[in-house]
C-alpha positions in Angstrom: -82.9 -43.3 -3.4 -82.3 -44.5 -6.1 -82.6 -48.3 -4.8 -80.8 -50.4 -7.6 -80.9 -54.2 -7.5 -79.0 -56.6 -10.2 -80.0 -59.9 -10.0 -77.9 -62.0 -12.4 -76.9 -65.8 -13.1 -73.7 -66.6 -10.9 -72.3 -68.4 -13.9 -71.5 -65.1 -15.6 -69.7 -63.6 -12.3 -66.1 -63.8 -13.5 -67.2 -61.9 -16.5 -69.4 -59.3 -14.8 -67.4 -56.3 -13.8 -69.6 -55.2 -11.2 -67.5 -52.5 -9.5 -67.4 -50.8 -13.3 -71.0 -51.3 -13.9 -72.3 -49.8 -10.6 -70.0 -46.9 -10.9 -71.0 -46.1 -14.4 -74.5 -47.0 -13.5 -74.5 -44.4 -10.8 -73.3 -41.8 -13.0 -76.0 -42.8 -15.6 -78.5 -42.4 -12.8 -77.4 -38.8 -11.5 -77.1 -37.6 -15.2 -80.4 -38.7 -16.8 -82.7 -39.1 -13.6 -81.3 -36.3 -11.6 -80.4 -38.2 -8.5 -77.7 -37.6 -6.1 -74.4 -39.5 -6.2 -74.3 -40.3 -2.4 -77.9 -41.4 -3.0 -77.1 -44.4 -5.3 -77.0 -47.7 -3.6 -76.7 -50.9 -5.7 -77.0 -54.4 -4.4 -75.8 -57.3 -6.4 -77.7 -60.6 -6.0 -76.1 -63.7 -8.1 -78.5 -66.8 -8.4 -77.1 -69.8 -7.8 -79.8 -71.6 -10.2 -81.1 -70.2 -13.5 -83.8 -72.0 -15.7 -84.5 -71.2 -19.1 -87.4 -72.2 -21.5 -86.8 -76.0 -21.9 -83.3 -76.0 -21.5 -81.4 -78.4 -19.1 -80.3 -76.1 -16.4 -77.0 -78.0 -15.9 -75.9 -77.3 -19.4 -76.0 -73.6 -18.5 -76.4 -72.5 -21.8 -78.0 -69.1 -21.0 -77.8 -66.5 -18.5 -80.1 -63.8 -17.0 -79.4 -60.1 -16.0 -82.2 -58.3 -14.7 -82.0 -54.5 -13.0 -84.5 -52.9 -11.1 -84.3 -49.4 -10.4 -86.4 -47.6 -7.7 -86.8 -44.1 -7.9 -89.0 -41.5 -5.9 -92.0 -40.5 -8.2 -91.9 -37.6 -10.7 -89.7 -38.8 -13.5 -91.2 -38.8 -16.7 -91.8 -42.0 -18.9 -89.3 -40.9 -21.3 -86.7 -40.5 -18.7 -87.3 -43.9 -17.4 -87.3 -45.2 -20.7 -83.8 -43.3 -21.4 -82.4 -44.8 -18.2 -83.5 -48.3 -18.7 -81.7 -48.0 -22.4 -78.5 -46.7 -20.8 -78.5 -49.6 -18.3 -79.0 -52.2 -21.2 -75.8 -50.5 -22.7 -73.8 -50.5 -19.7 -74.3 -54.0 -19.1 -72.9 -55.0 -22.9 -70.0 -53.0 -21.9 -69.5 -54.8 -18.4 -70.0 -58.3 -19.1 -67.6 -59.9 -21.3 -68.4 -63.5 -21.4 -66.3 -65.5 -23.8 -67.7 -69.1 -23.1 -70.6 -68.8 -25.5 -73.5 -68.2 -23.1 -76.5 -66.8 -24.2 -76.9 -63.5 -22.2 -80.6 -62.3 -21.5 -80.6 -58.9 -19.9 -83.4 -56.6 -19.1 -84.1 -53.5 -16.8 -86.7 -51.3 -15.3 -87.4 -48.5 -13.4 -90.3 -48.1 -11.0 -91.4 -45.5 -8.8 -90.9 -46.3 -5.2 -94.0 -46.6 -3.2 -95.1 -43.2 -1.2 -94.5 -45.2 2.0 -90.7 -45.6 1.3 -88.5 -44.5 3.9 -84.7 -44.5 5.0 -82.3 -43.9 7.6 
């Protein structure tokens, strides 16, 4: 815990500083949600195909990034909201796309199910 996944349109791959984002996200998660640094784990999953509205996907005018943070239960709604706002701000800082692609970024913090186990 926390389990973090970052799904993103691969079209922004070159513009996405994943190393810097992960480090900053782990620091924010420790500070805001009282996680342990060694417990922070992030997986990046590029999507080869992104569809947006009625746009022809071949135009690649839009890109999507969605970050999901799974935390053990017990954080307040205020803590979760503060963390999602921090995630969005970090995405702004770590994605520098100069190609004119419209970026759609979102984040959510969810409680891990009580059945969650790790080794």
